[in-house]
C-alpha positions as CSV (number, residue, x, y, z in Angstrom):
1,M,36.3,18.9,-51.3
2,E,37.0,22.9,-50.5
3,R,33.9,23.8,-52.9
4,F,31.6,21.4,-51.2
5,L,32.4,22.3,-47.7
6,G,32.7,25.9,-48.3
7,G,36.2,26.4,-47.2
8,S,39.3,24.2,-46.3
9,P,38.2,21.3,-44.2
10,G,40.3,22.6,-41.2
11,T,38.5,25.9,-41.3
12,V,35.0,24.5,-41.5
13,L,35.4,22.2,-38.8
14,I,36.5,25.2,-36.5
15,R,33.7,27.0,-37.5
16,L,31.2,24.2,-37.2
17,S,33.0,23.7,-33.6
18,V,32.6,27.3,-32.6
19,I,29.0,27.3,-33.9
20,S,28.2,24.0,-32.2
21,L,29.5,25.3,-28.7
22,I,27.6,28.8,-29.1
23,V,24.5,26.9,-29.8
24,G,25.2,24.4,-26.9
25,I,25.1,27.1,-24.9
26,L,22.2,28.5,-25.8
27,L,20.2,25.3,-26.0
28,S,21.7,24.9,-22.3
29,A,20.4,28.1,-21.1
30,L,16.8,27.1,-22.1
31,G,17.2,24.1,-20.3
32,L,17.6,21.4,-23.4
33,S,20.1,18.8,-23.4
34,P,21.5,16.2,-25.9
35,Y,19.3,13.6,-24.3
36,D,15.8,15.9,-24.4
37,I,16.6,16.2,-28.3
38,I,17.3,12.6,-28.9
39,N,14.2,11.7,-27.0
40,S,12.0,14.0,-28.8
41,I,13.7,12.2,-32.3
42,R,12.7,9.1,-30.9
43,T,9.2,9.9,-29.8
44,L,8.7,11.7,-32.9
45,A,9.8,8.5,-35.1
46,Q,7.4,6.6,-32.6
47,R,4.5,8.9,-33.3
48,I,4.7,9.2,-37.4
49,Y,4.9,4.9,-37.1
50,D,2.1,5.1,-34.8
51,M,-0.2,7.5,-37.3
52,G,0.7,5.4,-40.4
53,F,-0.1,7.2,-43.8
54,D,-1.6,10.1,-41.9
55,A,1.7,10.8,-40.8
56,V,2.7,11.5,-44.7
57,E,0.2,14.3,-44.8
58,W,1.7,15.8,-41.4
59,V,5.5,15.6,-42.4
60,F,4.5,17.0,-45.6
61,R,2.7,19.8,-44.1
62,Y,5.7,20.4,-42.2
63,F,8.1,20.2,-45.1
64,L,6.3,22.8,-46.7
65,L,6.0,25.0,-44.3
66,G,9.6,25.0,-43.3
67,A,10.2,25.3,-47.4
68,V,8.5,28.5,-47.8
69,V,10.9,30.2,-45.5
70,V,14.0,28.3,-46.1
71,F,14.1,27.9,-50.1
72,P,13.6,31.6,-50.6
73,I,16.3,32.5,-48.3
74,W,18.7,30.0,-49.9
75,L,17.9,31.4,-53.3
76,I,18.1,35.1,-52.4
77,A,21.5,34.1,-50.5
78,R,22.9,32.3,-53.8
79,L,21.7,35.0,-55.8
80,V,23.5,37.7,-54.1
81,K,26.5,35.5,-53.7
82,M,26.5,35.1,-57.7
83,A,26.0,38.5,-58.4
84,G,29.1,39.6,-55.9
85,K,31.2,37.3,-58.1
86,R,30.0,38.7,-61.2
87,S,30.5,42.0,-60.4
88,G,33.7,41.4,-58.7
89,A,34.9,39.9,-62.0
90,G,33.8,42.8,-64.1
91,S,35.3,45.5,-62.2
92,L,38.5,43.3,-62.5
93,H,38.5,43.0,-66.2
94,S,37.7,46.1,-66.8
95,S,40.6,47.9,-64.6
96,S,43.0,45.4,-66.7
97,R,41.5,47.0,-69.9
98,N,42.2,50.7,-68.9
99,A,45.8,49.7,-67.5
100,G,46.9,48.5,-71.3
101,Q,45.6,51.8,-72.4
């Protein structure tokens, strides 16, 4: 479970709570409320339904636009994390070899 969440459930819950509070303060400063967001999502769903199959193309274009930004950032973050684990494990392994000599 910790691997999926990225830490212990309690720590993740506290971290998400703090981030939610900060984002809530920022959105409030911008004049947004939870009701505005829910209403926007409802309006979006209604527009998609009203547009029919044209909506599929519209959603796909936005998906691609977002994926062009999100996917490379995610990939770089994962590669950096993997490289950090490998370099940390390699230095630990080499220091244990030197200790035996």
